[in-house]
All heavy atoms as TSV, in Angstrom:
chain	resi	resn	atom	element	x	y	z
A	1	MET	N	N	120.022	118.429	119.512
A	1	MET	CA	C	119.295	117.557	118.623
A	1	MET	C	C	119.896	116.164	118.421
A	1	MET	O	O	119.120	115.279	118.474
A	1	MET	CB	C	119.215	118.379	117.221
A	1	MET	CG	C	118.558	117.527	116.242
A	1	MET	SD	S	116.772	117.368	116.527
A	1	MET	CE	C	116.096	116.896	115.064
A	2	ASN	N	N	121.162	116.215	118.266
A	2	ASN	CA	C	121.907	114.969	118.112
A	2	ASN	C	C	121.667	114.005	119.324
A	2	ASN	O	O	121.335	112.879	119.197
A	2	ASN	CB	C	123.327	115.129	117.847
A	2	ASN	CG	C	123.637	115.752	116.516
A	2	ASN	OD1	O	122.839	115.567	115.561
A	2	ASN	ND2	N	124.768	116.434	116.391
A	3	LEU	N	N	121.839	114.649	120.557
A	3	LEU	CA	C	121.616	113.843	121.810
A	3	LEU	C	C	120.132	113.354	121.864
A	3	LEU	O	O	119.990	112.261	122.305
A	3	LEU	CB	C	122.031	114.712	123.006
A	3	LEU	CG	C	121.934	113.928	124.343
A	3	LEU	CD1	C	122.787	112.718	124.445
A	3	LEU	CD2	C	122.344	114.962	125.429
A	4	GLU	N	N	119.219	114.137	121.414
A	4	GLU	CA	C	117.784	113.766	121.547
A	4	GLU	C	C	117.684	112.541	120.664
A	4	GLU	O	O	116.848	111.603	121.059
A	4	GLU	CB	C	116.886	114.907	121.081
A	4	GLU	CG	C	116.891	116.018	122.028
A	4	GLU	CD	C	116.068	117.246	121.383
A	4	GLU	OE1	O	115.154	116.911	120.719
A	4	GLU	OE2	O	116.484	118.306	121.845
A	5	LEU	N	N	118.221	112.423	119.499
A	5	LEU	CA	C	118.033	111.338	118.552
A	5	LEU	C	C	118.696	110.033	119.231
A	5	LEU	O	O	118.127	108.961	119.077
A	5	LEU	CB	C	118.786	111.612	117.258
A	5	LEU	CG	C	118.091	112.637	116.397
A	5	LEU	CD1	C	118.852	112.912	115.088
A	5	LEU	CD2	C	116.673	112.024	115.959
A	6	VAL	N	N	119.865	110.102	119.885
A	6	VAL	CA	C	120.460	109.034	120.562
A	6	VAL	C	C	119.639	108.622	121.683
A	6	VAL	O	O	119.403	107.390	121.789
A	6	VAL	CB	C	121.972	109.418	120.968
A	6	VAL	CG1	C	122.594	108.415	121.771
A	6	VAL	CG2	C	122.827	109.738	119.772
A	7	ARG	N	N	119.184	109.481	122.521
A	7	ARG	CA	C	118.256	109.148	123.571
A	7	ARG	C	C	117.052	108.527	123.330
A	7	ARG	O	O	116.518	107.561	123.907
A	7	ARG	CB	C	117.892	110.370	124.381
A	7	ARG	CG	C	118.950	110.971	125.227
A	7	ARG	CD	C	118.690	112.084	126.168
A	7	ARG	NE	N	119.591	112.555	126.986
A	7	ARG	CZ	C	119.729	113.758	127.353
A	7	ARG	NH1	N	118.904	114.730	127.130
A	7	ARG	NH2	N	120.622	114.012	128.328
A	8	ALA	N	N	116.445	108.807	122.033
A	8	ALA	CA	C	115.233	108.122	121.565
A	8	ALA	C	C	115.597	106.872	120.794
A	8	ALA	O	O	114.522	106.154	120.439
A	8	ALA	CB	C	114.569	109.131	120.630
A	9	GLY	N	N	116.839	106.465	120.678
A	9	GLY	CA	C	117.203	105.231	119.930
A	9	GLY	C	C	117.176	105.276	118.585
A	9	GLY	O	O	117.232	104.259	117.809
A	10	TRP	N	N	117.234	106.434	117.985
A	10	TRP	CA	C	117.323	106.622	116.484
A	10	TRP	C	C	118.649	106.982	115.909
A	10	TRP	O	O	118.799	107.214	114.718
A	10	TRP	CB	C	116.270	107.597	116.006
A	10	TRP	CG	C	114.835	107.140	116.268
A	10	TRP	CD1	C	113.969	107.718	117.159
A	10	TRP	CD2	C	114.190	106.020	115.700
A	10	TRP	NE1	N	112.895	107.134	117.129
A	10	TRP	CE2	C	112.928	105.948	116.269
A	10	TRP	CE3	C	114.648	105.135	114.873
A	10	TRP	CZ2	C	112.015	104.952	116.031
A	10	TRP	CZ3	C	113.600	104.071	114.560
A	10	TRP	CH2	C	112.441	104.050	115.124
A	11	ALA	N	N	119.609	106.894	116.718
A	11	ALA	CA	C	121.059	107.322	116.194
A	11	ALA	C	C	121.972	106.583	117.193
A	11	ALA	O	O	121.804	106.301	118.349
A	11	ALA	CB	C	121.251	108.766	116.220
A	12	GLU	N	N	123.245	106.195	116.662
A	12	GLU	CA	C	124.236	105.729	117.514
A	12	GLU	C	C	125.355	106.764	117.445
A	12	GLU	O	O	125.673	107.505	116.552
A	12	GLU	CB	C	124.744	104.447	116.879
A	12	GLU	CG	C	123.913	103.294	116.954
A	12	GLU	CD	C	124.505	102.061	116.411
A	12	GLU	OE1	O	125.410	101.401	117.336
A	12	GLU	OE2	O	124.262	101.561	115.403
A	13	PRO	N	N	126.059	106.905	118.653
A	13	PRO	CA	C	127.149	107.849	118.762
A	13	PRO	C	C	128.347	107.485	117.768
A	13	PRO	O	O	128.612	106.263	117.675
A	13	PRO	CB	C	127.520	107.832	120.097
A	13	PRO	CG	C	126.973	106.746	120.695
A	13	PRO	CD	C	125.836	106.173	119.924
A	14	TYR	N	N	128.901	108.465	117.218
A	14	TYR	CA	C	130.095	108.219	116.320
A	14	TYR	C	C	131.093	109.421	116.698
A	14	TYR	O	O	130.834	110.563	116.538
A	14	TYR	CB	C	129.766	108.377	114.963
A	14	TYR	CG	C	131.002	108.094	113.982
A	14	TYR	CD1	C	131.458	106.856	113.822
A	14	TYR	CD2	C	131.482	109.159	113.282
A	14	TYR	CE1	C	132.590	106.728	113.016
A	14	TYR	CE2	C	132.488	108.950	112.497
A	14	TYR	CZ	C	133.069	107.693	112.287
A	14	TYR	OH	O	134.176	107.629	111.467
A	15	THR	N	N	132.224	109.075	117.402
A	15	THR	CA	C	133.082	110.035	117.907
A	15	THR	C	C	134.276	110.153	117.134
A	15	THR	O	O	134.931	109.046	116.625
A	15	THR	CB	C	133.506	109.811	119.377
A	15	THR	OG1	O	132.268	109.789	120.138
A	15	THR	CG2	C	134.299	110.905	119.906
A	16	VAL	N	N	134.679	111.257	116.615
A	16	VAL	CA	C	135.902	111.506	115.830
A	16	VAL	C	C	136.902	112.542	116.607
A	16	VAL	O	O	136.431	113.719	116.845
A	16	VAL	CB	C	135.541	112.134	114.353
A	16	VAL	CG1	C	136.855	112.304	113.629
A	16	VAL	CG2	C	134.574	111.167	113.677
A	17	PRO	N	N	137.940	112.117	117.063
A	17	PRO	CA	C	138.845	112.981	117.696
A	17	PRO	C	C	139.307	114.123	116.811
A	17	PRO	O	O	139.365	113.935	115.587
A	17	PRO	CB	C	140.042	112.190	117.963
A	17	PRO	CG	C	139.550	110.655	117.981
A	17	PRO	CD	C	138.448	110.661	117.002
A	18	PRO	N	N	139.407	115.371	117.299
A	18	PRO	CA	C	139.514	115.767	118.694
A	18	PRO	C	C	138.239	115.993	119.403
A	18	PRO	O	O	138.086	116.543	120.418
A	18	PRO	CB	C	140.429	116.911	118.555
A	18	PRO	CG	C	140.067	117.570	117.438
A	18	PRO	CD	C	139.668	116.483	116.418
A	19	ASN	N	N	137.023	115.717	118.625
A	19	ASN	CA	C	135.701	116.204	119.160
A	19	ASN	C	C	135.194	115.078	120.061
A	19	ASN	O	O	134.270	114.367	119.742
A	19	ASN	CB	C	134.745	116.371	118.027
A	19	ASN	CG	C	135.231	117.508	117.056
A	19	ASN	OD1	O	135.759	118.419	117.494
A	19	ASN	ND2	N	135.078	117.270	115.763
A	20	VAL	N	N	135.769	114.908	121.236
A	20	VAL	CA	C	135.347	113.882	122.118
A	20	VAL	C	C	134.850	114.299	123.528
A	20	VAL	O	O	134.595	113.597	124.421
A	20	VAL	CB	C	136.577	112.979	122.392
A	20	VAL	CG1	C	137.033	112.338	121.195
A	20	VAL	CG2	C	137.699	113.783	123.152
A	21	ARG	N	N	134.558	115.705	123.571
A	21	ARG	CA	C	134.102	116.264	124.965
A	21	ARG	C	C	132.970	115.559	125.414
A	21	ARG	O	O	132.832	115.389	126.648
A	21	ARG	CB	C	133.794	117.787	124.618
A	21	ARG	CG	C	133.286	118.405	125.889
A	21	ARG	CD	C	132.929	119.885	125.738
A	21	ARG	NE	N	134.181	120.544	125.744
A	21	ARG	CZ	C	134.222	122.029	125.601
A	21	ARG	NH1	N	133.039	122.586	125.546
A	21	ARG	NH2	N	135.319	122.592	125.657
A	22	TYR	N	N	131.882	115.243	124.576
A	22	TYR	CA	C	130.579	114.718	125.122
A	22	TYR	C	C	130.494	113.294	124.724
A	22	TYR	O	O	129.459	112.639	124.850
A	22	TYR	CB	C	129.461	115.477	124.432
A	22	TYR	CG	C	129.519	116.908	124.722
A	22	TYR	CD1	C	129.882	117.891	123.912
A	22	TYR	CD2	C	129.263	117.305	126.118
A	22	TYR	CE1	C	129.882	119.193	124.206
A	22	TYR	CE2	C	129.300	118.769	126.451
A	22	TYR	CZ	C	129.634	119.658	125.375
A	22	TYR	OH	O	129.719	121.012	125.849
A	23	ALA	N	N	131.532	112.566	124.436
A	23	ALA	CA	C	131.533	111.184	124.035
A	23	ALA	C	C	130.732	110.244	125.079
A	23	ALA	O	O	129.916	109.440	124.775
A	23	ALA	CB	C	132.890	110.614	123.671
A	24	SER	N	N	131.200	110.482	126.364
A	24	SER	CA	C	130.631	109.657	127.435
A	24	SER	C	C	129.213	109.852	127.625
A	24	SER	O	O	128.460	108.842	127.862
A	24	SER	CB	C	131.491	109.760	128.709
A	24	SER	OG	O	131.347	111.068	129.139
A	25	LEU	N	N	128.671	111.092	127.383
A	25	LEU	CA	C	127.331	111.467	127.604
A	25	LEU	C	C	126.527	110.744	126.413
A	25	LEU	O	O	125.494	110.106	126.617
A	25	LEU	CB	C	127.040	112.989	127.453
A	25	LEU	CG	C	125.703	113.440	127.501
A	25	LEU	CD1	C	125.073	113.210	128.783
A	25	LEU	CD2	C	125.752	115.007	127.153
A	26	TYR	N	N	126.959	110.709	125.198
A	26	TYR	CA	C	126.261	110.046	124.087
A	26	TYR	C	C	126.383	108.517	124.259
A	26	TYR	O	O	125.391	107.862	123.915
A	26	TYR	CB	C	126.941	110.539	122.803
A	26	TYR	CG	C	126.541	111.854	122.295
A	26	TYR	CD1	C	127.104	113.091	122.807
A	26	TYR	CD2	C	125.490	112.019	121.366
A	26	TYR	CE1	C	126.736	114.227	122.365
A	26	TYR	CE2	C	125.109	113.215	120.995
A	26	TYR	CZ	C	125.699	114.264	121.347
A	26	TYR	OH	O	125.283	115.670	120.834
A	27	LEU	N	N	127.460	108.033	124.631
A	27	LEU	CA	C	127.529	106.566	124.881
A	27	LEU	C	C	126.632	106.105	125.930
A	27	LEU	O	O	125.874	105.052	125.784
A	27	LEU	CB	C	128.949	106.228	125.315
A	27	LEU	CG	C	130.005	106.262	124.135
A	27	LEU	CD1	C	131.422	105.996	124.682
A	27	LEU	CD2	C	129.656	105.189	123.037
A	28	GLN	N	N	126.504	106.813	127.071
A	28	GLN	CA	C	125.542	106.483	128.107
A	28	GLN	C	C	124.067	106.564	127.560
A	28	GLN	O	O	123.243	105.785	127.965
A	28	GLN	CB	C	125.766	107.329	129.354
A	28	GLN	CG	C	124.836	106.925	130.519
A	28	GLN	CD	C	124.998	105.580	130.999
A	28	GLN	OE1	O	126.035	104.986	130.967
A	28	GLN	NE2	N	123.995	104.835	131.353
A	29	ALA	N	N	123.734	107.605	126.841
A	29	ALA	CA	C	122.468	107.729	126.348
A	29	ALA	C	C	122.060	106.662	125.349
A	29	ALA	O	O	121.014	106.067	125.312
A	29	ALA	CB	C	122.323	109.102	125.492
A	30	ALA	N	N	123.063	106.168	124.595
A	30	ALA	CA	C	122.875	105.056	123.692
A	30	ALA	C	C	122.611	103.710	124.360
A	30	ALA	O	O	121.723	102.942	124.040
A	30	ALA	CB	C	124.056	104.873	122.662
A	31	ARG	N	N	123.354	103.486	125.411
A	31	ARG	CA	C	123.202	102.286	126.238
A	31	ARG	C	C	121.850	102.281	126.975
A	31	ARG	O	O	121.139	101.257	126.883
A	31	ARG	CB	C	124.197	102.326	127.267
A	31	ARG	CG	C	125.636	101.936	126.859
A	31	ARG	CD	C	126.578	101.665	128.166
A	31	ARG	NE	N	127.906	101.751	127.695
A	31	ARG	CZ	C	128.823	102.780	127.902
A	31	ARG	NH1	N	128.522	103.759	128.499
A	31	ARG	NH2	N	130.071	102.692	127.431
A	32	GLU	N	N	121.322	103.419	127.405
A	32	GLU	CA	C	120.075	103.373	128.037
A	32	GLU	C	C	118.970	103.260	126.970
A	32	GLU	O	O	117.936	102.449	127.228
A	32	GLU	CB	C	119.791	104.815	128.793
A	32	GLU	CG	C	120.660	104.885	130.053
A	32	GLU	CD	C	120.696	106.203	130.666
A	32	GLU	OE1	O	119.821	107.209	130.230
A	32	GLU	OE2	O	121.528	106.508	131.426
A	33	ALA	N	N	119.052	103.898	125.796
A	33	ALA	CA	C	118.003	103.551	124.848
A	33	ALA	C	C	117.897	102.210	124.387
A	33	ALA	O	O	116.860	101.608	124.243
A	33	ALA	CB	C	118.322	104.554	123.551
A	34	ARG	N	N	119.098	101.601	124.219
A	34	ARG	CA	C	119.095	100.170	123.747
A	34	ARG	C	C	118.573	99.225	124.904
A	34	ARG	O	O	117.783	98.320	124.633
A	34	ARG	CB	C	120.584	99.672	123.369
A	34	ARG	CG	C	120.612	98.368	122.819
A	34	ARG	CD	C	121.943	98.013	122.336
A	34	ARG	NE	N	122.055	96.877	121.438
A	34	ARG	CZ	C	122.947	96.523	120.621
A	34	ARG	NH1	N	123.997	97.237	120.571
A	34	ARG	NH2	N	122.665	95.482	119.857
A	35	ALA	N	N	118.918	99.490	126.105
A	35	ALA	CA	C	118.386	98.731	127.200
A	35	ALA	C	C	116.821	98.906	127.370
A	35	ALA	O	O	116.197	97.919	127.727
A	35	ALA	CB	C	119.105	99.157	128.571
A	36	ARG	N	N	116.262	100.000	127.023
A	36	ARG	CA	C	114.799	100.306	127.089
A	36	ARG	C	C	114.183	99.864	125.877
A	36	ARG	O	O	112.941	99.944	125.939
A	36	ARG	CB	C	114.652	101.749	127.392
A	36	ARG	CG	C	115.169	102.151	128.859
A	36	ARG	CD	C	115.067	103.599	129.172
A	36	ARG	NE	N	113.680	104.087	128.995
A	36	ARG	CZ	C	113.311	105.358	128.774
A	36	ARG	NH1	N	114.150	106.215	128.635
A	36	ARG	NH2	N	112.100	105.672	128.626
A	37	GLY	N	N	114.835	99.442	124.931
A	37	GLY	CA	C	114.211	99.073	123.616
A	37	GLY	C	C	113.549	100.156	122.798
A	37	GLY	O	O	112.561	99.893	122.198
A	38	LEU	N	N	114.182	101.302	122.877
A	38	LEU	CA	C	113.647	102.461	122.129
A	38	LEU	C	C	114.139	102.516	120.733
A	38	LEU	O	O	115.237	102.041	120.378
A	38	LEU	CB	C	114.123	103.777	122.826
A	38	LEU	CG	C	113.602	103.864	124.329
A	38	LEU	CD1	C	114.130	105.068	124.917
A	38	LEU	CD2	C	112.063	103.906	124.349
A	39	GLY	N	N	113.312	103.297	119.819
A	39	GLY	CA	C	113.760	103.420	118.576
A	39	GLY	C	C	114.081	102.227	117.724
A	39	GLY	O	O	113.348	101.329	117.704
A	40	MET	N	N	115.243	102.210	117.164
A	40	MET	CA	C	115.677	101.119	116.246
A	40	MET	C	C	116.000	99.939	117.097
A	40	MET	O	O	116.125	98.810	116.622
A	40	MET	CB	C	116.926	101.536	115.519
A	40	MET	CG	C	118.104	101.846	116.255
A	40	MET	SD	S	119.435	102.331	115.021
A	40	MET	CE	C	120.532	103.217	116.019
A	41	TRP	N	N	116.095	99.919	118.395
A	41	TRP	CA	C	116.364	98.845	119.282
A	41	TRP	C	C	115.091	98.182	119.749
A	41	TRP	O	O	115.097	97.123	120.399
A	41	TRP	CB	C	117.015	99.270	120.504
A	41	TRP	CG	C	118.359	100.095	120.215
A	41	TRP	CD1	C	118.608	101.354	120.559
A	41	TRP	CD2	C	119.372	99.631	119.469
A	41	TRP	NE1	N	119.778	101.672	120.101
A	41	TRP	CE2	C	120.281	100.702	119.384
A	41	TRP	CE3	C	119.751	98.498	118.838
A	41	TRP	CZ2	C	121.538	100.541	118.712
A	41	TRP	CZ3	C	120.871	98.344	118.089
A	41	TRP	CH2	C	121.864	99.403	118.139
A	42	GLY	N	N	113.822	98.805	119.298
A	42	GLY	CA	C	112.456	98.261	119.672
A	42	GLY	C	C	112.125	97.071	118.787
A	42	GLY	O	O	112.807	96.701	117.767
A	43	GLY	N	N	111.007	96.593	119.062
A	43	GLY	CA	C	110.351	95.467	118.247
A	43	GLY	C	C	109.692	95.912	117.023
A	43	GLY	O	O	109.116	95.160	116.236
A	44	GLY	N	N	109.807	97.194	116.572
A	44	GLY	CA	C	109.224	97.615	115.342
A	44	GLY	C	C	107.919	98.515	115.493
A	44	GLY	O	O	107.690	99.279	114.767
A	45	ALA	N	N	107.242	98.338	116.617
A	45	ALA	CA	C	105.957	99.031	116.744
A	45	ALA	C	C	106.312	100.403	117.069
A	45	ALA	O	O	105.455	101.345	116.821
A	45	ALA	CB	C	105.122	98.427	117.974
A	46	SER	N	N	107.384	100.802	117.599
A	46	SER	CA	C	107.632	102.245	117.931
A	46	SER	C	C	108.312	103.035	116.753
A	46	SER	O	O	108.513	104.174	116.859
A	46	SER	CB	C	108.609	102.404	119.097
A	46	SER	OG	O	109.845	101.742	118.783
A	47	ARG	N	N	108.417	102.404	115.578
A	47	ARG	CA	C	108.989	103.157	114.479
A	47	ARG	C	C	108.075	103.997	113.738
A	47	ARG	O	O	106.916	103.731	113.560
A	47	ARG	CB	C	109.577	102.090	113.435
A	47	ARG	CG	C	110.715	101.331	114.022
A	47	ARG	CD	C	111.159	100.305	113.073
A	47	ARG	NE	N	111.747	100.914	111.878
A	47	ARG	CZ	C	112.150	100.252	110.746
A	47	ARG	NH1	N	112.117	98.998	110.804
A	47	ARG	NH2	N	112.754	100.945	109.769
A	48	PRO	N	N	108.424	105.191	113.368
A	48	PRO	CA	C	107.553	106.170	112.769
A	48	PRO	C	C	106.921	105.556	111.574
A	48	PRO	O	O	107.522	104.976	110.703
A	48	PRO	CB	C	108.439	107.287	112.515
A	48	PRO	CG	C	109.589	107.208	113.286
A	48	PRO	CD	C	109.778	105.697	113.589
A	49	GLY	N	N	105.630	105.809	111.327
A	49	GLY	CA	C	104.924	105.317	110.157
A	49	GLY	C	C	104.387	103.902	110.259
A	49	GLY	O	O	103.830	103.418	109.349
A	50	ARG	N	N	104.733	103.152	111.321
A	50	ARG	CA	C	104.303	101.793	111.497
A	50	ARG	C	C	103.155	101.766	112.617
A	50	ARG	O	O	103.288	102.436	113.591
A	50	ARG	CB	C	105.541	100.864	111.951
A	50	ARG	CG	C	106.543	100.752	110.931
A	50	ARG	CD	C	106.968	99.416	110.761
A	50	ARG	NE	N	107.859	99.325	109.701
A	50	ARG	CZ	C	108.808	98.310	109.549
A	50	ARG	NH1	N	108.826	97.401	110.577
A	50	ARG	NH2	N	109.583	98.179	108.615
A	51	LYS	N	N	102.436	100.757	112.448
A	51	LYS	CA	C	101.336	100.581	113.444
A	51	LYS	C	C	101.323	99.175	113.941
A	51	LYS	O	O	101.906	98.272	113.421
A	51	LYS	CB	C	100.076	100.797	112.715
A	51	LYS	CG	C	99.802	102.216	112.405
A	51	LYS	CD	C	98.439	102.502	111.824
A	51	LYS	CE	C	98.389	103.858	111.350
A	51	LYS	NZ	N	97.143	104.423	110.992
């Protein structure tokens, strides 16, 4: 679920040691979402409840 939110652009990764096993996966997903303008990185039209 958390990774899905990051991939969709609705969350940013926050890593707290020692829980770093998937940090690179989350960071890459966040970079891709931002590059594609998804979720909170978009122009506003893709936000839930907005038209």
